[in-house]
C-alpha positions, 0 to 999 in steps of 0.5 A: 500499500502506498502512502497516498492511498494510506492516508486517503484510507485514514481521511476517510475512516476519521472523517472531516471532523477527525482531521486538520488539514488547513495550514493555519490550524495545523501550525500549533501542532507543528511547533514547540512552545519554548525551545523552537522545534518545528516539523511537517505532517500530511494533516493532523489525525484526531481520532474520537475513540480507541477503536478509531485510533486503533484503525488509523494505527493499523493503516499506518503500520501496513504502509509504514507511515511513521506517527507522532503522538501528541497531547496538549503539546506542552512538552519541553524537549520536542518530544511531540513535534514531528520532523521536517521531512513531512512524512510523519503522521501527527496523531492528537488525542484531544478529542479523546477526553471523556472521563469514563468513570470515577469510583469513590470507594476505590478512589480511582478514576478512569480517564481518556488520555486526552483529558485536560489535566486541570479538568481532571483536578476539578472533577475530582475536587467535586467528588471530594478527592484530589488528583495531585499531579500539578504543573504550570501547563496543567491548563493545557497539558493532557493526561497522556502527555503527562503519563508518557513522560512521567510527569512530575510537578509540585507535588512529587514530595508528598504523592510521587510522579505520574507513575505512582498515580496509574494503576491500569492502562489501555494502549494501541501498540504500533501495529494497531492492536489494543492492550486492554489493562485498565484494571483498577487493582493497587495489587496485581502481580502477574508477571511484567508490570506493562504499565511501567514499560509505557510510562515515560516511554514518550510515545516510542512504544505505543500510544496510551489511550485511557488510564485508571488513576488514583485519587486522594482525599481533598485537603480541607486545609493547608498552610502556605508559607515563604522562607528566606535562607542564607544558603542552599545548605540551610534550605536542606537542613530546614527540609529535613526539619520539615519532614521529620516534623510534618511527615506526609502533611509536607506536600511542597518544598519548592526553592527559588534563588534570588536571581530567579525570583528577581526575573519573575518580579521583572517579567510578570505583572502583579508579582512582588517580593514576599519580604526581604529583597536581598537573600539568596534563596527563598523556599515555598513551603506547603503543608496540607491535610485532609483532616480540618482539625490538625494544627498545621499552622502551629506545626509550621510556626514552631518548625520555622522558629526552631530553625530560626534559633539555629541561624538556618532561617532569616525570615518567614511570611505565612499566607493569611488567605487563599489569595495570598497563597495564590500570590506565593505560588505565582512567583514559583509557577511563572519562573519558567515563563519569566526566564523565557521573557528575559531572552536567550538562555540555557535550561537544565532539569537535572537531579542529584542526591539531596546530600549532594544538592547544596554542593552542586549549586555552590560549585556549579555557578563558579564553573559556568561563570568561568566559561561565560562571565555575563551569565545570569544563573537562576536555579529553582525547583523542587528541592525537596526531591533533588530535581533543580531547574538549573536555568540561566540567561544571557544578554545575547544569543549563546555561542554554540561552542559556549553552550556546549562547553556549559553543557559538558560541565553541568552534565559531567558534574551531575553525572559525577554526583550519581544524578540525572540529566533529565529529571522530569521533562524526558529526553525527546529531541533535545537530550538525545545525544547527551543520553548517549553520553551520560547513561550506561551503555548497558542500559541503553542496550536494554532500551533499544531491545524493548523498542525493537521488540514492540516497534520493529519498523521504528514507526512510533515517534521517530527520532525521539529518545533514540535515532 
């Protein structure tokens, strides 16, 4: 079957409502929002359900047409963008957006993967539950994309990554066969866990179409505060105090460097410093509980007071209402956008063991500035789980040779400290070359064999993770 014949069959299968072929309407699906990745596709396929998607995949398999699965297209490493060849069919899951069932007894919700993350959060809240995966792009990010990248977000410290949310999956394989695995069982010890093969695979092994996800009791009280610190070491000491004092009630522990916060205040209207304006680090801390009776504010205040006595904390302010809490969170959630508005930059999504994090931040700054004296280094991120967005911006576009030297320094130090070059954003296109350099050859070989077993023709999201 020729590619033209196959594409005509797909058009007929999907119907006018199931595809986009107008160039202007296609464009948002062919570019990434931050890093400038751009591609081409014959048209954008929009299957309405799993059966229709399976039909599309069967046609593509017979005609050897490569496919690029796409959700909300909010990724940061080019993972949902086709190449410039023009022969890869973008399959967007946005029409597959039904919430199939919500089981309040089992605390499980079954959704199609085109459901927007914020929509799921709102539906869970109406039922008295919390779906805890939260990120700045949640208004457009879809569940399928979150699963395919094993998304983290601000609540990983308490609830874990997307992997911890998934109880069961339905997925379409490259040949169009359907994996029916939508069980909602916390325990199912029957051989290989196929869920975990698809989670974090970035659409290179198949397309997840539905998921059974954990829900948690809705938080009936939260306490949100910002603490100022003289050093990253003080931040880790404070984190240890809160973890030991609050346990499972510690839901977020986010750090912002002074440089990052200054960029937020400069580039995001309506934001302002939460107290002191000249300290090295700010930490946003949130405690939460389903119980309305726990003295969370008292626990917060006492923990901070003890740290102040030891000199680990310089100052602290607690949000007095929901509006102020949202203002605090806006500082953290807009950090990436603030750096993007500032101009040319380099962005690293790395993680290192907690005990080595402060040393990394202290040593790395000097190494980077030795290469680029005019750089502004503005780290921020999820200090509680060791994931730091070690980002930087420059007054003019970065010379490729300078960029390469900085990357080598950062990734080399991360590897030396037994960390990861991609904590939550994935590999996609952007980090493909670095993956080969910094991941174990044995692990790469094992991943390659899995890819070859499930997708021997290399049709699934070609050029992502692997060449």
